[in-house]
N, C-alpha and C positions, 0 to 999 in steps of 0.2 A: 495666263495661258503659257504653257511651255512649248518652245519650238524645238523640233528634233529633225536632224538631217537624215533623210531616208532615200537611199539610192540616188544621191545627187540632188534631191529636191528637199524642200522644207515642209515638214508635216506639222500640223498643229494638234497638240494634245487637248482634248476637250476639258474644260474646267470642271472641278468637282460639282456634283449636283447641289451640295450644301450651299454653294455660293448663290445659286438661283433661289433656294429656299429662304435664305437670309433676307432677301429683298421682298418677300411676300408680306402682305399686311395681315395674314391669317394666323390663327392659333389652333392648337390641337388639344382636346381633352382625352383622357384615357383612365383606365383603372390600373392600380398597382397595389401590390401587397407589401406593406412596409411595417416592420416591427410588430408582426403578428396581427395585422389589421388591414382590411381592404380600404383603400382611400381613392379619391378622384383627384387627379392632377391636371393642370393646364400648363402648356408650354408653348413657346414660339414654334413656327413652322419648321425650323431647323433643329428643334429639340432643345434649344437654349432656354434658360430662365424657367425651369420647372417650378411650379408652385402647388403645394398641397392645399386644395380648396376645402377639404372636409375636416381633417385633424380631429377625428372622433374615436379615441380608443374604446374598443368594446362594441362599436357600431360599424357594420360592414357595408360600405357603399361601393357599387360597381355599375357597369353598363351605362355610362353617361351618354346622353343624346342632347345635342344643343339645338335650341329653337332657331327657326329660320332667320330671326332678326339678331341672333347672337347675344341675346340678353339673359337667357334662362337656360338651365340644364335640368332635364328630368333624368331620373336614375332609379336603380333598384337598391333596396336596403334589406339585408338579412338580419333578423333578430331571433334569438333562441338557438337551440342546438338539435342536431339529428332530425328525426321526423317531425319534431315539434317546431322546427324553424318556420318563421313567417317571412316570406318575401313580399315586400310592399313597394308601391310606387310613390316616389317623392319628387318634389320640384324645388329648385332654389335659383337665385339669380347667379349671374356669371361670376360674381365675386365670392360665391359660397355663402351668402347671407339670405335671410328670410326663407329658410327651408321649411317645408310643410309636407305632411303626408296626405296623399290623395286617395289611396285604395290599398287594402290588404289582399294577399293572395293574387298579386298582379305581377306579370312578367313582361320583360322585353318591350319597354315603351317606345313609341315613335311619334314624331310630331306631324300634324297636318300642315300643309303648305302655308296656311294663314297664321300659324303660330298660336291659335286660340284653342286648339283641341289636341289632346294627347291620346293616341290609341294605345291599347295594351292587350295582353293575352291573359285571360283568367286562368288560374291554376286548375288542373284537371280534377283533383280531389283535395280535401282539406289537409290531409297529411302531406308533408313536404317530400318531394323527390327532386334531386338536382338535375335530372335529365332535361335537356333544353326543350324537348318537344312535349313535356308534361303539361299540355295546355288543352283547353276546350273552349271554343267560342272566341269572340273578339268584341271588345268594348271601347268606348270613347269617353274620355273625361273632358267636359267643357269647363274651361278655366273661369269663364265669366259668371257661370251660374253654380258650379259645383255639381252639375247633373251628370250622371253616368248613363250613357245610351248604348244599347247593344247594336252591333252590326245587323242590318236587316236579314242577313243570311247566317246569323251566328250559330243556329242549330246544326248547320252542315259543316261548320269549320272545326277541325279537330286535328290535334297534333301538329300545329304550326309552330314555327319559330323564326326569329330574325325578320320580323316584318318591317316594311318601310313604305311610305307614301311616294307615289310618283309626283313629280313637280306640278303636273297639271291637275292633280287632285282626283283623277278619274279612277286610278288603280292603286292597289296595295300589292307589293311584291313580297313573297315569303317562301320559306321552305316548308314542305310537309314531309313527315316521316311516319309511315305505317298508319295512315289515316285518310279519310275522304276518298277511299277507293284507290289510293296511290301507295306504292311501296316507298318511294322516295322521289321527290320532284320539286322543281322551282316553279312557282305558280304566280300568275297575276289574278288578283281577286278584285272584282268590281267594288269600288268603295261604297257606292250607294245602290247596289243592285245584287243580282244573284249569279252573274257570269263568273266562271272560273276557267282560266286558260292555262294549259300546260305549256311552258316555254320550251320544253324539249331540249334542255341543256343539262349536262351532268353536274352533280355536286350540290352545294348548299350555300347559305348565307349571302344572298344577292344584295347588291347595293346599286341604286340608280343614280346616275350623274346629275348634278344640280341643273344642268342645261336640258335634261330630259332626253338626251340623244344616245346615251350609252348605258350599258349595264356591266358591272364587274361582279365576279362571284368566285367562290372557291370551287374550281373544277375537280379538285381532289385534295388530299391532305398535303400534297407537295406542289400544288399548282394554283395560281390565280389567273383568271382570264378576263378579258374585256371584249365587248362586241357592240355594234350599233343595235338600237332597238327603236321600233316605230310606235311610240306610246300614243300618238294622236290618231293612228289608223283605227278603222273599225275593229279589226282583229290584230292587235299588236303582235309582232314577231321579232325574233333575234336574227341578226344578219351574220355575215362571215366574221369569225373571230379576228380581232385586231392585234391583241397582245397576249402573250402567254408568259407568265413569270414562273420560273421553274426552280425547284430545289430537289435534292436527293436525300439529304441527311436530316434536315430540319423541317418541321411542319410550318406552313404559312397559311394564315387565316385572317379573318376580320378586316377585310378590305374596306376602305372608305375613300371618297373623292374630296379633293380640295374644292372650295366654293367656285373656282373658275373652271372646274372640270379638267385641269391640266396635270394634276399630280394625284398619286395614290399613296396612301399609307396602309401598312399591314403589320400583323404580328408575326414574329418568327422565333421558333424555339424548338428544343428537343421534345420528342414524344414522351409521354408520361401519363400516369393515372392519379396524380395528386398525392397528397399526404394528409389524411384526416387528423393527424396529431397536431397540425397547425390550426390555431383557433379560427373559427369561421370558415373552414374549408371542408370539402367533401371528397369522396372517392369517385372518380370518373375520368372521362377523356379530358386532357389538360386544356383543350380549347373552350370548354364550357364555362359558363358563368359560375363563380364560386369554387373553381378547382385551382388549387395551388399549382403554379407552372413555373418553377425555377428555371432561369436561363432564357426566359421569353423577353424579347425586346421589340421595339417598333422601328420600322424602316420606312423610307419613302422612295418612290421611283417616279419617273416621268410617265404620264399616261398618254403622251403624244407619240411615243415611239411605236414601231410596228414589229411584228414577228415575235421571236422568242428571246427572253432574257434569262439566262442561266445565272442565278445568284452566286453559285460557287465559282464562276469564272468572271463575275462582274467586277468593275473597278469603281472608284469614287465618282467617276463621271456618270455611272449608271444608277447608283443608289446611294442614299445617305442613311446612316444609322442614327436614329433620333434619341434612343435611350441605350445605356450601356450597363446598367446595374443588374439586369436580369431579374427584377422584382415582379415577375408575373405581369408584365406590361401588356395589356390587351385592350381590345375594343376601342380603338382610336376613333375620334370624331372631330373633323375639321370644322372651323367656324370663322366668321369674319366679325371681330368685335365691333359693336356699334357704340353709340353714345352711352356713357354710363358703364361700359365694360372696363375690365382691368387694362391699364396701359401696359 
């Protein structure tokens, strides 16, 4: 910590956030585009020691989601080209071994709190479309039996994306776009029932904290917000916003919580619509799965601060850059490695 003389007093300069991240026992998975191929990487919480888990030229893996026990990763795989592409759901262990396909035409997987079930969103039509809300219904893959079960309200679930289970298992949070009677909204969907609640917050891609007390989401292309949420209430609601992370020039997306709910990671990069000449990529908004996003990197911030954090004016005490290569680094997922995980 640096000491500075200020007006006759001694002021302490806060240490870089990276120092706090180095002490954490957690790791972070993400997708990256390397040498013409989408791959899944795992790194330490401060971005050090990145490891390519997949290393599969010609097979495109993305959208990693880590199991609650930190031992497995489910993810998406794209095979084929153009409208004939098949996006499927796969799972492997945290070391990248024992990978297997679970379902075709399956998007944006998410783990149930018990780690025994993986939810996913079936593709709307057989022909591929890269748009993230190209979904219809909701299904659950039971790992112990291999059985696929539809959500009890699946017929009314339409154009959802970025789903995630609440830690209490009662709700699933997701964004809907032009479906289910909504133009655009962040919803709570009853996991085993028919209730659907509009959380009445702007934006998309919500993420619930592991302690079940907060929600983070993209309030706009250039803003990430957090707020308390009452998930155990009869009718959950979002409280007063705690933190607003702001940008003016670069997009910020894909927020995720550390396992202790104290830190956030997010993707940050220039606007763009991809470059379909790159193998395994498509034309579309650069934040979507499968869209080439040069210049995008991961950063981390403290989730315990209050008020506004302007990234253009922030210092190393406020945020840490986790990746620097700009290789379309997106969709970060924190986890706490357990026994049998990579050291």
